[in-house]
C-alpha positions in Angstrom: 52.8 179.2 31.9 55.0 176.3 33.2 56.1 177.7 36.5 58.0 175.3 38.8 57.1 177.3 41.9 53.4 177.1 41.2 53.7 173.3 41.2 54.7 173.4 44.9 52.0 173.1 47.5 50.7 176.4 48.8 52.2 178.6 46.2 49.9 180.3 43.6 50.3 182.8 40.9 50.9 185.9 43.2 53.3 184.3 45.5 55.3 182.8 42.6 55.4 186.3 41.0 56.7 187.8 44.2 59.4 185.1 44.5 60.4 185.6 40.9 60.7 189.3 41.5 63.3 188.6 44.2 65.3 186.2 42.1 63.8 182.9 43.2 62.8 180.9 40.2 62.9 177.2 41.2 62.3 174.9 44.1 66.0 174.5 44.5 66.4 178.3 44.7 63.7 178.3 47.4 65.4 175.4 49.3 68.8 177.1 49.1 67.4 180.3 50.6 64.9 178.9 53.1 61.5 180.1 54.1 62.6 182.9 56.4 65.1 184.5 54.0 62.7 184.1 51.0 59.9 185.7 53.0 62.2 188.6 54.1 63.3 189.1 50.5 59.7 189.5 49.4 58.9 191.9 52.2 62.1 193.9 51.7 61.1 194.3 48.0 58.0 196.1 49.2 55.4 193.4 48.6 52.7 193.4 51.3 52.9 189.8 52.1 51.5 188.5 55.4 52.9 185.8 57.6 50.8 183.3 55.7 53.4 183.6 52.9 56.1 182.6 55.3 54.1 179.6 56.4 53.1 178.8 52.8 56.8 178.8 51.7 57.7 176.6 54.7 54.8 174.3 53.8 56.0 174.2 50.2 59.4 173.1 51.3 57.9 170.5 53.6 55.2 169.4 51.0 52.4 170.0 53.5 49.5 172.5 53.6 50.6 175.6 55.5 47.9 175.1 58.1 49.3 171.6 58.9 52.7 173.0 60.0 53.1 172.4 63.7 52.6 175.5 65.9 56.1 174.9 67.3 57.6 175.2 63.8 55.6 178.4 63.1 56.9 179.8 66.4 60.5 178.9 65.5 60.1 180.7 62.1 58.7 183.8 63.9 61.6 183.7 66.4 64.1 183.7 63.5 62.4 186.7 61.9 62.4 188.5 65.3 66.1 187.7 65.8 67.0 189.1 62.4 65.0 192.2 63.0 66.6 192.7 66.4 70.1 192.4 64.9 69.3 194.9 62.2 68.2 197.5 64.8 71.6 197.3 66.5 
């Protein structure tokens, strides 16, 4: 299978399948949505993705291994998630 998402760093078969299931089929789709919203879409769909998927998507967008994303950037991603969750509670 020629899957554009699987050609991106960090994204394998399962993560690509999850992204496809939520309507993300290309690198441009992923860039347009961003890591936080793509991760939220996967989680909202019921897939049991860990935060590693969030970091893997961000790394794919940055073309770096997810472990090489600076801690400050990971913290910023988590703050974005927390802020969205807080808004949804209200």
